N, C-alpha and C positions, 0 to 999 in steps of 0.2 A: 542385564546381560547384553552381550553384543549380538548383533544380528548374524554375524558370521558363525558364531558358536551355535546359536539357535537353529540355524539352517541345517547343521550337520547332526544335530542331536536326535535320538530316537524319540518318537512320540509315545507317551504312555497312556494318556487318559484325556480325551477331549481337546485335541489341538485347536487352536484358534488363529485366525489371520487378522492382521490389522494393516491398514495402508501405511507404507513407509518407504524407505529407500529401496528402489527397484522392486517394490511390492513383495519383498521377501517374507517368508513365513516366520512368525514369532511364536514359539511354543511355550505356553505357561508351565507345563509340567514335563521335566526331562531328566534322564539319567545322566549324571555327571561322572560317575565311576561305577564300574561293574566288576564282577568276579572277586568281590571281597569275601572273606571267610568270617561269618558271624559278626558283621559290624554292629557296634553297640552305641556308645555315647558319641556326641558330636559337639564341636565348639567352633566359634567364628571370631575372626578379627577383621579389620578393614580390608586386608589383602587375601586372606586364605581361609580354607575350611580344614579342620582337623578332626580326626575320628580315631576310634580304637577298634581293632579287630580281636575277637576272642580266640581265634584259632589261626594256625598257620595255613596258608593257601598255596604252598608250593614255591612261591617266590622267596619264601623264608628259608630256603634250603632245608636243612635237617631240623629246623626249629620245632620244638613241641609246644611253644607258646603261641602268642598272637602277634599283633603288629600295631604300631603307632604311625599314622600316616597324615600327610598334608597334601592339599591341592590348591594351587593358586586359583583364585576365582577367574572364570572364563578361560581356563587353560586345562587341557586334557591330562597333562602329566601328573601322575601320582607318585609322591616321594616317600620312601621309607625313612623314618626318623631314627630308628633303632636298628642295631645289628640283631640278627636272629639269636634267640635265647629261649629258655623255658618260661620266661615271664609272659603272662597274659594280661594286657592292659584292660581296664574296666572303665572308670569314670574319667572325664577329661575337662579341663578348664584352661583358659589362657588369659594373660594380661598383656600389657604393652611389650614386655621384655621376655617373658618366659612361657613355657608350656608346662602344665602340671597334670599328672595323671596318677591313678591308683593302679596297682598291679598285684597279681597273685602268682607265685611260683608254682607252675603246674606239676612239678615233681612232688609237691606236698599238698596237692589240692584236696585229697581225701583225709588229710591228717587232722585228728582232733587235738588242736594245739593249745587249748585253753590251759593257762597256768604253766606252760612249758618254756616260756621265753622264746617262742618261735619268731622267726623273721620271715615267715611265709608271705605275709601281706605287707604292702609298702605304699607310701606316698612319695612320688618322685618328681623331679623338676629338671628341665633343660632350658638353656637360653635359646631364643629363636635364631640367634646368629651363630649357633654351634655348627661344627662341621658334621654333616650327616652322611651315612648313618653313624650314630654314636653308640657307645657301649651303654646298655640300659641301666646298670646298677653300679654306682661307685659311691664313695663317701660324699663326693660333691653333689651327686644327684639325689641322694636319699634324704628326705625331710623327716620321715617317720617310718618305722617298721615294727611289726608286731603280729598279733593274731586277730582276725576279724576284718574282712576286706571292706574297703571304702566303696560304697555303691553310688553315692552322690557326692559331688565335689563343687564347691563355690569359692570364689576369691574375694576377700575383703581388702581394706586399704593396706593392711600390714600383715595379714595372716591368710592362710588357706584352711578351709574347714571341710571336713568329710563326715558323712553319716555312716556309721558302722553298725548295721542292724544286729549282726551276730555278736558284735563286740559290746553291745548295749550302751553305746555312747556316741556322742559327737566328738571328734578329735580335731584339734587345731594345731598348726605349726606355724612359726614365724616364716615369712616368705624369704627373708634375707639371711637365714641361718640354716645350716645343716645340723640336725640334732636327732638322735635316735630315741629320744624320750617320747612318751605318749602324754599329751596334754588333754585331759577330758574336760568338756564343758557340757552341761545338760544332763540328760538321763544317764544313769549309771547302772551297773549290774546289781542284781541278777535279772531284773524283769523288763528293763527298758528295751524298746525296739524302734530307734529313730529310722525314718524312711527318707524324708525330704529335708533339705536344709537350704536356707537362703540368707543372704547377708547384705547389709548396708553399712559399710565401714567396719566398725567393730561390734555392731549390733547384729546378733544372729537369731534367726527364727528357725525352728525345726518342728517337725511333726513326730509324735511318738505313737505308733500304732498300738502298742501294748496298753497304754493308759487312755487312749483316745483324746490326747491333749496336744494343743499347739502351744509351744513355749517360746519365750523371748529371753535372751541372755545378753547382757552387756559385758563382753569379755574384758573390757577395759577396766572393770572394777571387780571387787571380790564378792559381790552379791550373787546369790544362787539364782538360777533361772526362775522366771515367773510364768505362770499359766496365763495365756491370752484367751483361749477357749478350751472348755472341757466337755466331756460327754459326747465326743464325736466318734463315728464308727468307721473303721476300715480306712484310716488315714494313709495318704500316699505322698506324692511329690508336692512341693510348695515353691512358688516364686513370689517376688514382691516388686512393687514400684514405689514411687515417692509417697503414694497415698494409701495403697491397699495391700492386703495379703490375698493370694489366690492359691487354692490348694485342691488336690484330688481327695475325695472321700467316696469310696465304693465306686459306683458307676457315674459319678457326678463331679462337677467342678464348682467351687464356691468362692465367694468374695467377702472380705471383712475389712473395714477401715483400720489402719494402723493406730489411729488416735481415737478410736471409738470408745466412749464410756462403757463400762461393764453393763451387761443386761440387754444389749442390742442383739438381734438375730442376724446370722450370716445370710447372704443373698445367693441363691442358686443361679449360676450362669449357664450351665449345661447339665441337663438331667436326662434320665431315661436311656442311657447307653446300654447296650446288651452286655458289655464287658468293661472292666475298669480301664481307664487310660494308662498307657505305659510311658508316655513322654509328655512334658508340659513346658511350654515356652511362652514368653511375653515379649511383645515389641510394639511400641506406639499405642494405638487404640485397641489392639487385638491380643487375644490369647490363642494359642495353637496347641492341639493335643494329637497324639498318635494313639490308636487303639490296636494293639498288636493282634488280638484274637480275631478281629473282623477285617483287618487290612485297610482301615479307614483313617484319614487325617482330617481334622476339623479346624475351622477358623470361626471365631465368634468375638463379639465386641465386649470389652470390659464393662461398658455401661449398660449392658443388656438390650441396647437398641438393635432391632433386627434379629432375624433368626440365625442360628448357626448354619455354616456352610460346610459341605463335604468338598474339600478342595482336592481330595484324591481318594479313590476307592480301588479295590482290587490289588492293593499293595501286599507284599509278602513279608509279614513280620515287621511292620513299622515300629521303631523303638525310640531311639534318641532323636530329639528335635531341637533346632535352634533357629532364630530369626533375626534379621537385621534389615537395613534399607535395601539390600540387594536381593532379598527373597527369603523364603522359608526352606530349610534344609533338614532332611531326616535320613536315618539309616533304615534300610530294609534288611533285617537280620537273617531272614530265610533265603531270599533271592540274592543276597550279597551286593545290593545296590546302594549308592548314595544318590539321593534325588533332590532336585531343586524345584520349587514352585515360585513363579513370579508372573502375576497377571497385569502388571503395569507396563 
């Protein structure tokens, strides 16, 4: 962060001072955007923060949907990326050239569309260099449409993958093509309930809450997904790095090596929370989680060294979370804030 920005920002929780240029105050925890309407998921690149709002907040004119927004790091200006519409963005992910997000048309939010050929739920894409605000739904922006919203979204080397819990499957689409077809991988109807999804190239890991299984699927070949771990309870989000899987199960976060021979036990990294985590992110040596019910954000090491830290308390509905070298960012879905933590 820049000292100029830190000096202007509101202090949320435990401001700290360090010696520096003109002895200005550096604030580890600060609000970088306010008055958002139900902010949900968040994503980062080197220059900017991106997030989705589930509702209109007045700046969307007569819109009944939500918003897709961007803020350049260390800049206060918040930019609307879409024109107002009935679309309510949900999950979001970015790569070097594009913004990807899932959306539900609020005009049909209560529609039971199974088997009807509905186009209520979508996977959309926009170039980062597009002229904003852009129209939200065109043939060029739509990668997939159907029934069953995508609640978790990740980007692989050539495809984008989304977990559709109510759709009973993980759906993927090629990044470089607009196609209205649904491409299932992993669990399928009628009983699957994928929650979290993570990818490394064309290798996809996902959690299935219904069966208590973590699966891996190499989408580059025709083999069916394989179980990595079974008999797990209340599975949630999952992230990966070069070495390990990390996932939410109930009120805990666990670790398991990607190359571990069968029969080894997972390692608990964070246990005993009063409520399940709602957001999970990894960066460097650390994992970060939000717990929406308690208003708490935690940081803890991947190698279990040291105790977990509460880097923020008293948050109002912390939900989506992302981290990079500039800090840890999360959405407060109740208070309508985007928050950044950086104690370096």
